[in-house]
Backbone as CSV, one residue per row, in Angstrom:
resi,resn,N_x,N_y,N_z,CA_x,CA_y,CA_z,C_x,C_y,C_z
1,MET,-19.936,3.637,52.059,-19.200,3.602,52.121,-17.543,3.230,51.752
2,GLU,-16.320,4.234,51.052,-15.613,2.862,51.371,-14.275,3.964,51.287
3,GLN,-12.835,2.926,51.999,-11.792,3.588,51.917,-11.023,4.024,50.892
4,VAL,-10.097,5.132,49.741,-10.085,5.199,49.449,-7.848,4.471,48.797
5,THR,-8.061,4.022,47.553,-6.736,4.169,47.598,-5.781,4.428,46.536
6,GLU,-6.853,4.888,45.950,-6.774,5.338,44.387,-5.885,7.534,44.477
7,ASP,-4.806,7.702,43.430,-3.719,8.838,43.923,-5.711,10.025,44.154
8,MET,-5.283,11.364,44.575,-6.107,11.840,45.095,-5.559,13.687,44.382
9,ASP,-4.423,13.406,44.142,-4.140,14.573,42.978,-5.111,14.994,42.040
10,GLY,-5.152,16.331,42.473,-5.715,17.542,41.907,-7.597,17.599,42.539
11,LEU,-7.401,17.541,43.994,-9.120,17.799,44.733,-8.087,18.510,45.300
12,HIS,-8.931,19.424,45.478,-8.911,20.995,46.545,-10.331,20.776,47.696
13,TRP,-9.359,20.096,48.628,-9.922,20.434,49.932,-10.270,21.542,50.637
14,PHE,-11.351,21.616,51.470,-12.542,23.161,52.371,-12.662,22.086,52.951
15,LYS,-12.370,22.957,54.270,-12.428,22.550,56.312,-13.450,23.091,56.657
16,SER,-14.633,22.623,57.604,-15.771,23.712,57.748,-14.849,25.228,58.637
17,SER,-16.019,26.476,57.555,-15.874,27.522,58.810,-15.910,27.101,59.967
18,TYR,-16.713,26.085,60.005,-16.795,26.365,61.954,-16.141,25.694,63.334
19,SER,-14.120,25.453,62.700,-13.124,24.992,62.208,-12.998,26.324,63.040
20,GLY,-11.768,26.113,64.385,-11.164,26.939,64.454,-9.592,27.114,64.605
21,SER,-8.760,28.090,64.697,-7.639,28.031,63.878,-6.600,27.435,65.365
22,GLY,-7.207,26.803,65.743,-6.749,26.359,67.264,-6.453,24.653,67.193
23,GLY,-6.661,24.062,65.553,-7.023,22.355,65.501,-8.323,21.923,66.082
24,GLY,-8.487,20.559,66.947,-9.260,20.184,67.103,-9.980,19.388,66.105
25,ASP,-11.041,18.180,65.866,-11.792,17.724,65.155,-12.572,18.365,64.491
26,CYS,-12.253,17.677,63.354,-12.510,18.817,62.154,-12.105,17.830,60.533
27,VAL,-13.703,17.774,59.823,-13.484,17.115,58.814,-12.472,18.229,57.438
28,GLU,-12.317,18.099,55.988,-12.205,18.362,55.055,-12.551,17.059,54.346
29,VAL,-13.231,18.190,53.258,-13.773,17.173,52.151,-13.752,17.660,50.602
30,ALA,-13.405,17.123,49.875,-13.196,17.368,48.749,-14.482,17.041,47.104
31,ALA,-14.734,17.630,46.835,-15.627,17.191,45.382,-15.309,16.737,44.442
32,GLY,-15.757,15.098,43.695,-14.602,14.546,42.978,-15.951,15.118,41.820
33,LEU,-15.743,14.240,40.881,-16.802,13.674,39.354,-17.519,13.183,39.875
34,ASP,-17.483,12.023,40.192,-18.844,10.893,40.253,-18.655,10.684,42.629
35,ALA,-17.526,10.882,43.191,-17.325,11.699,44.102,-16.950,12.182,45.538
36,VAL,-17.454,12.665,46.623,-17.316,12.886,47.411,-16.190,12.433,48.385
37,TYR,-15.057,12.779,48.386,-14.090,12.567,49.794,-14.122,13.106,50.798
38,VAL,-13.665,12.647,52.053,-14.076,13.117,52.911,-12.624,12.325,54.065
39,ARG,-11.984,13.184,55.105,-10.861,13.389,55.972,-10.704,14.067,57.096
40,ASP,-9.582,13.171,57.561,-9.492,14.442,58.957,-8.626,15.376,58.867
41,SER,-8.834,16.127,59.212,-7.460,17.143,59.160,-6.900,17.830,59.878
42,LYS,-6.677,16.868,60.292,-5.086,16.655,61.473,-4.306,15.738,61.225
43,THR,-5.509,14.431,59.822,-4.006,14.242,58.848,-4.058,14.275,57.530
44,SER,-4.613,15.232,56.537,-3.823,15.630,56.058,-2.563,15.088,55.396
45,GLY,-3.002,15.070,54.211,-3.279,14.507,53.114,-1.832,12.861,53.318
46,GLY,-2.026,12.530,54.718,-1.482,11.424,55.111,-2.134,10.335,55.770
47,GLY,-3.540,10.880,56.551,-4.173,10.081,56.719,-5.497,9.484,55.890
48,PRO,-5.923,8.154,56.141,-6.918,7.922,54.715,-8.413,9.134,54.631
49,VAL,-8.608,8.155,53.600,-9.768,8.788,52.457,-10.576,8.117,52.887
50,LEU,-12.371,8.499,53.209,-13.538,7.861,52.108,-13.418,9.001,51.047
51,ARG,-14.136,7.720,50.643,-15.020,8.426,49.573,-15.851,7.448,49.892
52,VAL,-17.671,8.890,49.418,-19.349,8.711,49.534,-19.385,9.333,47.985
53,GLY,-20.546,8.409,47.756,-21.268,8.940,46.388,-22.100,10.136,46.697
54,ARG,-22.402,10.560,45.390,-22.687,12.190,45.125,-23.929,12.076,46.212
55,GLY,-25.091,11.246,45.495,-26.086,11.073,46.057,-26.570,10.629,47.916
56,GLN,-25.662,9.500,47.757,-25.483,8.988,50.432,-24.945,10.318,50.376
57,TRP,-24.029,11.830,50.422,-23.191,12.698,50.711,-24.648,14.196,50.854
58,ALA,-25.163,13.607,49.864,-26.385,14.556,49.937,-27.210,14.640,50.866
59,ALA,-27.825,13.509,51.076,-28.645,13.032,51.822,-28.231,12.746,53.304
60,PHE,-27.148,12.681,53.421,-26.123,12.541,54.795,-26.637,14.324,54.857
61,THR,-25.459,15.492,54.076,-25.281,16.177,54.392,-26.890,17.035,55.337
62,ALA,-28.163,16.964,53.947,-29.125,16.593,54.297,-29.585,16.743,56.364
63,LEU,-29.446,15.149,55.875,-30.077,15.206,57.464,-29.432,15.850,59.107
64,ALA,-28.193,16.013,57.750,-27.227,16.238,59.772,-27.312,18.649,59.123
65,ALA,-27.953,18.936,59.026,-29.237,19.924,58.683,-30.008,19.820,59.352
66,GLY,-30.858,19.288,59.353,-32.139,18.602,60.458,-33.508,18.792,59.005
67,GLY,-32.974,18.515,57.699,-33.745,18.879,56.953,-34.229,17.502,56.264
68,PRO,-35.338,16.879,55.701,-35.919,15.532,55.072,-34.567,15.104,54.840
69,GLU,-34.609,14.112,54.409,-33.493,13.283,53.314,-33.441,13.789,51.866
70,ALA,-32.494,13.867,50.723,-32.170,14.654,49.784,-32.669,12.820,49.245
């Protein structure tokens, strides 16, 4: 995982459906060709962005969902 310093134009960001409209703690995720990008929804477009490999992201989401590692 690394902090991204490249141009983020052209990515389509998604916020969790579990996020309420009142703000709070949430992340936004965008899928690129070779990586998944993650940022804090409160700093959209202005804060740091992390780039995670697709395989690493799949393993993370499988574990977060309570399943076996992908």
